[in-house]
C-alpha positions in Angstrom: 161.8 -60.4 169.5 164.8 -58.6 170.8 165.5 -55.1 169.5 168.9 -54.5 168.7 170.4 -50.9 168.8 172.1 -49.9 165.6 175.4 -48.7 165.8 176.4 -45.8 163.4 179.2 -46.5 161.1 181.5 -43.5 160.6 182.3 -42.7 157.0 186.0 -42.5 155.7 185.5 -38.7 155.8 184.5 -38.8 159.4 187.4 -40.9 160.4 189.7 -38.6 158.6 188.1 -35.5 160.2 188.3 -37.0 163.8 192.1 -37.8 163.1 192.7 -34.2 161.9 191.2 -32.7 165.0 194.1 -34.2 167.1 196.9 -34.0 164.5 197.0 -30.2 164.1 197.4 -29.5 167.7 200.3 -31.9 167.7 201.8 -29.9 164.9 201.4 -26.8 166.8 203.3 -28.2 169.6 206.0 -29.6 167.3 206.4 -26.1 165.8 206.7 -24.3 169.1 209.4 -27.0 170.0 211.1 -26.3 166.7 211.0 -22.5 167.3 212.2 -22.8 170.9 215.3 -24.9 169.5 216.1 -22.4 166.9 216.0 -19.6 169.6 218.4 -21.5 172.0 220.5 -22.7 169.2 220.1 -26.3 170.2 221.8 -28.6 167.5 219.8 -29.9 164.5 217.2 -27.2 165.0 217.3 -26.5 161.4 216.4 -29.9 160.2 213.7 -30.2 162.8 212.2 -26.9 161.4 212.2 -28.3 157.9 210.5 -31.5 159.1 207.9 -29.9 161.2 206.9 -26.9 158.7 207.0 -29.0 155.8 204.9 -31.6 157.5 202.4 -29.0 158.4 202.2 -27.6 154.8 201.6 -31.4 153.7 198.9 -31.7 156.2 197.0 -28.7 155.1 197.4 -29.5 151.5 196.2 -33.0 151.8 193.3 -31.8 154.1 192.0 -29.5 151.4 192.2 -32.0 148.4 190.9 -34.9 150.7 187.9 -32.6 151.6 187.3 -32.2 147.8 187.3 -36.1 147.3 185.3 -37.0 150.1 182.5 -34.7 149.6 182.1 -35.0 145.8 180.8 -31.5 145.4 180.0 -28.1 147.1 177.0 -29.4 149.1 177.8 -29.4 152.7 181.2 -27.7 152.1 182.6 -24.4 153.3 184.6 -22.6 150.5 186.3 -20.7 153.1 187.6 -23.9 154.8 189.1 -25.4 151.6 190.7 -22.2 150.4 192.0 -21.7 154.2 193.5 -25.1 153.9 195.7 -24.3 150.8 196.7 -20.9 152.2 197.7 -22.4 155.5 199.8 -24.8 153.6 201.6 -21.9 151.7 201.9 -19.9 154.8 203.7 -22.9 156.4 206.4 -22.9 153.6 206.6 -19.3 153.6 207.4 -19.2 157.4 209.9 -21.8 156.8 211.7 -19.9 154.1 212.1 -16.9 156.1 213.2 -18.8 159.3 215.9 -20.4 157.4 216.8 -17.3 155.4 216.2 -19.2 152.1 216.6 -17.3 148.8 213.2 -16.1 147.6 211.7 -15.8 151.2 210.5 -12.3 150.2 208.3 -13.6 147.5 206.9 -16.4 149.5 205.9 -14.0 152.2 204.4 -11.5 149.9 202.2 -14.2 148.1 201.2 -15.9 151.4 200.4 -12.5 152.8 198.0 -11.6 150.2 196.3 -14.9 150.4 196.1 -15.0 154.3 194.7 -11.5 154.1 191.7 -12.8 151.9 191.4 -15.8 154.3 191.2 -13.3 157.2 188.5 -11.2 155.4 186.4 -14.4 154.8 186.9 -15.5 158.3 185.4 -12.3 159.8 182.8 -12.5 157.2 181.7 -15.8 158.3 182.0 -14.9 162.1 179.8 -11.9 161.4 177.1 -14.2 160.1 177.5 -16.7 162.9 177.1 -14.1 165.8 173.8 -13.0 164.2 172.5 -16.6 164.7 170.2 -17.3 167.9 172.2 -19.1 170.7 175.6 -18.6 168.8 177.5 -18.0 172.2 176.7 -21.5 173.2 179.1 -22.8 170.5 182.0 -20.8 171.1 184.4 -23.7 172.0 183.4 -25.6 168.6 183.8 -22.2 166.8 187.4 -21.8 168.4 188.3 -25.3 167.5 187.2 -24.9 163.9 189.2 -21.7 163.5 192.3 -22.9 165.4 194.5 -22.8 162.2 193.6 -19.3 161.6 194.2 -18.3 165.3 197.6 -20.1 164.9 198.8 -18.5 161.7 197.4 -15.0 162.8 199.8 -15.3 165.8 202.8 -16.8 164.0 202.6 -15.5 160.3 201.9 -11.9 161.3 205.2 -11.2 163.0 207.1 -13.3 160.4 205.6 -11.2 157.6 205.7 -7.7 159.2 208.6 -7.5 161.4 211.8 -5.6 160.1 214.8 -7.9 159.8 216.5 -6.7 163.0 213.5 -7.4 165.1 212.6 -10.6 163.3 216.0 -12.0 163.8 216.3 -11.1 167.4 212.9 -12.5 168.0 213.4 -16.0 166.6 217.3 -16.5 166.9 219.8 -16.8 169.5 222.3 -14.6 168.1 222.0 -10.8 167.7 221.2 -9.1 164.2 224.4 -7.3 164.3 226.7 -10.3 164.9 224.7 -12.4 162.4 224.9 -9.8 159.6 228.6 -9.4 160.1 229.4 -13.1 159.7 226.9 -13.4 156.8 227.6 -10.4 154.5 230.8 -8.5 153.3 231.8 -5.8 155.7 230.5 -2.8 153.8 227.2 -4.4 153.1 226.9 -5.6 156.7 227.5 -1.9 158.1 225.0 -0.6 155.5 222.4 -3.1 156.8 223.2 -2.4 160.5 222.9 1.2 159.9 219.6 0.9 158.2 217.8 -1.2 160.9 219.5 0.1 164.1 217.3 1.5 166.8 217.1 5.2 167.2 215.6 5.8 170.4 217.0 6.8 173.8 216.0 3.6 175.6 218.2 1.7 173.2 221.3 3.6 174.1 220.6 3.1 177.9 220.1 -0.5 177.3 223.4 -0.7 175.3 225.1 1.1 178.1 223.9 -1.4 180.5 224.8 -4.4 178.7 228.3 -2.8 178.2 228.8 -2.4 181.9 227.6 -6.1 182.3 230.2 -7.0 179.7 233.0 -5.3 181.5 232.2 -6.9 184.9 231.9 -10.4 183.3 235.3 -9.9 181.6 236.8 -8.8 184.9 235.4 -12.0 186.5 236.9 -14.0 183.7 233.4 -15.1 182.3 234.5 -14.5 178.6 231.6 -16.3 176.9 229.2 -14.4 178.9 231.0 -11.1 178.3 231.0 -11.7 174.6 227.2 -12.2 174.8 226.8 -8.8 176.6 229.0 -7.1 174.1 226.8 -8.4 171.3 223.8 -7.3 172.9 225.2 -3.9 173.5 226.6 -3.4 170.1 223.2 -4.6 168.6 221.5 -1.9 170.5 224.0 0.9 169.7 226.3 -0.2 166.9 228.0 3.3 166.7 229.9 2.8 170.0 233.5 2.4 169.1 234.7 1.4 172.5 232.2 -1.4 172.6 233.5 -2.6 169.2 237.2 -2.4 170.3 236.6 -4.3 173.6 234.5 -7.0 171.9 237.5 -7.3 169.1 240.2 -7.3 172.0 238.1 -10.1 173.8 238.0 -12.2 170.7 241.6 -11.8 170.0 243.2 -12.1 173.4 240.8 -14.1 175.7 238.9 -16.5 173.4 240.2 -19.6 171.8 242.1 -18.1 168.6 241.2 -19.2 165.1 241.3 -17.6 161.6 237.5 -17.0 162.0 237.8 -15.4 165.3 240.9 -13.3 164.2 238.9 -12.1 161.2 235.9 -11.1 163.3 238.1 -9.3 165.6 239.7 -7.5 162.6 236.4 -6.4 161.4 235.5 -5.0 164.9 238.8 -3.0 165.1 238.3 -1.7 161.6 234.7 -0.5 162.4 235.9 1.1 165.7 238.5 3.0 163.7 235.9 4.1 161.2 233.9 5.5 164.3 236.9 7.0 166.2 240.0 7.4 164.0 242.1 8.4 166.8 242.0 5.2 168.9 245.5 4.1 169.2 244.7 0.9 170.8 242.3 -0.2 167.9 245.0 0.3 165.3 247.5 -1.8 167.4 245.2 -4.9 168.0 244.2 -4.7 164.3 247.8 -4.9 163.5 248.2 -7.9 165.8 244.9 -9.5 164.1 246.3 -8.7 160.4 249.7 -10.4 161.4 247.9 -13.4 162.6 245.8 -13.7 159.5 248.4 -12.7 156.9 252.1 -13.0 158.1 253.6 -12.4 154.8 251.7 -9.2 154.0 253.5 -7.0 156.3 252.7 -3.4 154.9 249.1 -3.1 156.4 250.4 -4.4 159.8 253.3 -1.9 159.7 251.0 1.0 158.8 248.6 0.2 161.5 251.6 0.0 164.1 253.1 3.3 163.0 249.6 4.9 163.3 249.1 3.6 166.8 252.7 4.7 167.9 252.0 8.2 166.5 248.7 8.4 168.3 249.9 7.2 171.6 253.6 7.3 172.2 253.3 6.1 175.7 251.8 2.6 174.6 252.9 -0.4 176.6 253.6 -2.5 173.5 256.6 -0.7 172.6 258.9 -3.8 172.4 256.4 -5.5 169.9 256.0 -2.3 167.9 259.5 -1.4 167.7 260.7 -4.9 167.0 258.1 -5.2 164.1 259.0 -1.9 162.6 262.7 -2.8 162.6 261.9 -5.9 160.4 262.3 -5.6 156.6 259.0 -5.8 154.7 260.1 -9.0 153.1 260.8 -10.8 156.4 258.2 -13.1 157.9 260.0 -14.0 161.1 257.0 -13.1 163.2 254.8 -16.2 162.7 251.1 -16.3 163.6 249.9 -18.3 166.5 248.7 -21.9 165.8 246.1 -21.9 168.6 245.2 -20.9 172.2 245.2 -17.2 172.9 247.2 -14.3 171.9 248.5 -12.3 174.6 
């Protein structure tokens, strides 16, 4: 009689568990790829973020409820595991809300933060019990694998939840906080937010000066996109530098491909520079040029800025334009805005 060795059959729960062991590491890699795409502003990064983090939330929620269904009771189950799966799903959604700046992200972060703190306390309590067991150090690898979701969210969710807006934006985005806020919010609200979160240490001021010098050199070498990036970094470090704001605005207005959006952005830079230094004649002059491009029929603000510029600096080399403009009646619109290209 030949004895045949029995081959153990895996239950549905065991098969599902084996698949989950490999699925979550794949989701981790995909999430890192999505974050890298957002940082380097690769096209469709927003769509990829939504797919990955929504998929991660779905994975954890299905994992929790499948565990409930497969085991059929509390025997052999870890309450911490099931609670963790639900909380990790909520954390995935909260992270996505903040990364995409969706309305209500503060509530999602608050709720997820409280739940994640509970899971963290239970996790440390469980680890405290495990290390009291004999030969626990021989199972470190299995312990790390079983707590991989907690490790992942401890690393990612913590900065997402606790970082201040400026630090968070600069950490996860390719643009600076200052430039992002100025394009997203009204001017007064943007200035208030920038003032609230601006760095106050001397190291930031030194970094701002270094970026400003790099911007000057790049502009001299006609590397205008690079110069704009340096101006953005400098102003993000020190948003109260009137010269940096003026030079960035002038770069946008005279060296970049002009458009209504670009002219509006330059106009805002000149206005902020004037708020910081009301005697900067060139800022008044270039704000007048930007205003004339944006609103050719609204001549009074342009005229006032030109008068102010001429009063502050009678030796400006733009006298031909200033005098010619001031001689025109306010109802005349004979100076037309540019239709494209660069303003000289």
